[in-house]
C-alpha positions in Angstrom: -13.4 -10.1 6.7 -15.8 -7.4 7.0 -17.9 -9.6 3.8 -17.6 -12.3 5.8 -18.7 -10.7 9.0 -22.0 -9.0 7.0 -22.3 -12.8 5.5 -22.8 -14.0 9.0 -24.3 -10.7 10.5 -25.9 -8.6 8.4 -27.4 -7.1 11.1 -23.7 -5.4 11.4 -23.9 -2.9 8.2 -24.6 0.4 9.8 -21.7 -0.8 12.4 -19.2 -2.2 9.2 -20.4 1.6 7.0 -19.2 3.1 10.6 -15.5 1.1 10.3 -15.3 1.7 6.8 -15.5 5.2 6.9 -13.1 5.7 9.6 -10.8 3.6 7.4 -11.2 6.4 4.6 -10.6 9.2 7.5 -7.3 7.2 8.3 -6.2 7.4 4.5 -6.9 10.0 4.0 -4.9 11.5 7.1 -1.7 9.5 6.2 -2.3 10.3 2.5 -2.0 14.0 3.9 1.0 12.9 6.4 3.5 11.6 3.8 2.7 14.8 1.6 3.7 16.9 4.4 6.7 14.6 5.2 7.8 15.3 1.6 7.4 19.0 2.4 9.3 19.4 5.7 11.9 17.1 4.2 12.6 19.8 1.5 12.4 22.7 3.6 13.4 21.5 6.9 10.8 24.5 8.6 7.1 24.4 9.4 5.6 21.5 7.7 6.7 19.5 10.8 3.8 21.5 12.7 1.6 20.7 10.6 2.6 17.0 10.6 2.2 16.8 14.5 -1.4 18.3 13.6 -2.3 15.8 11.6 -0.7 13.1 13.6 -2.2 13.8 16.6 -5.6 14.4 14.3 -4.9 10.4 13.4 -4.3 9.1 16.8 -7.7 11.0 18.1 -9.1 8.3 15.1 -7.8 5.5 16.0 -8.5 4.9 19.5 -11.8 6.1 18.9 -12.1 3.7 16.2 -10.8 1.0 17.5 -12.6 1.0 21.1 -16.1 0.7 18.8 -14.4 -1.7 16.9 -14.4 -3.5 20.0 -17.4 -2.8 21.4 -19.5 -3.1 19.3 -17.6 -6.3 16.9 -16.2 -8.4 19.7 -19.5 -8.2 21.9 -21.6 -9.1 18.5 -19.7 -12.4 17.6 -19.5 -13.4 21.5 -23.8 -12.6 21.3 -25.0 -15.4 18.5 -22.7 -15.8 15.8 -21.9 -19.5 16.0 -18.2 -20.5 16.2 -16.9 -21.4 12.7 -13.1 -20.8 12.8 -13.8 -18.3 9.9 -11.3 -15.8 11.9 -8.5 -18.9 11.3 -9.6 -19.7 8.0 -9.0 -15.6 6.9 -5.8 -14.7 9.6 -4.7 -18.5 9.2 -4.3 -18.8 13.4 -3.6 -22.3 12.9 -0.6 -23.4 11.2 -2.0 -26.8 10.8 -4.6 -25.9 8.7 -2.1 -24.2 5.9 -0.4 -27.0 4.4 
């Protein structure tokens, strides 16, 4: 979706770069949570607190990320991008087009 957005709105490159960076941070945290969960399942000990801290960090990043994404991308798309129905093509929301 970002590729199509950048074709339509190359001026959003810094915004998309920030969003991609956030996605990397979230993936890293999820990887650590998975490792901690595996360790906690084996040890049944203090790793559970570390999981909680990682999830708190993930929640904070996601809340900020989605708010930023909604403000910047939505406003930009509403501002001057013509409606080309690309979300329907990308996500297949329009059942009539999937034939």
